[in-house]
C-alpha atoms as one frame of an Amber mdcrd trajectory, in Angstrom:
protein
   0.000   0.000   0.000   1.320   3.389  -0.946   1.297   6.055   1.717   1.606
   9.834   1.647   5.176  10.966   2.268   3.898  14.019   4.129   1.254  12.691
   6.531   1.542   8.913   6.257  -2.079   8.368   5.233  -2.810   5.529   2.844
  -3.305   6.672  -0.728  -6.525   5.734  -2.471  -6.519   4.060  -5.902  -6.471
   7.285  -7.976  -3.614   8.602  -5.826  -1.337   5.586  -6.188   0.826   7.248
  -8.839   1.451  10.149  -6.472   3.634  10.412  -3.399   1.210  12.574  -1.433
  -2.495  12.406  -0.635  -4.854  15.042  -2.003  -4.872  17.036   1.244  -1.098
  17.415   1.323  -0.946  18.079  -2.397  -3.549  20.813  -1.989  -1.401  22.501
   0.638   1.719  22.408  -1.549   0.075  22.914  -4.930  -2.533  25.644  -4.571
  -2.615  26.527  -8.279  -2.748  22.914  -9.499  -6.517  22.762  -9.879  -9.003
  25.378  -8.785 -11.856  24.215 -11.001 -14.149  22.485  -8.525
């Protein structure tokens, strides 16, 4: 199981190709996607 390198939470299926969960990625990548 892949885990987030920032908080240690398990990554869900769509996150498996990442190293961080969405929450941590949001904090470090504010401009990544703001179309919600």
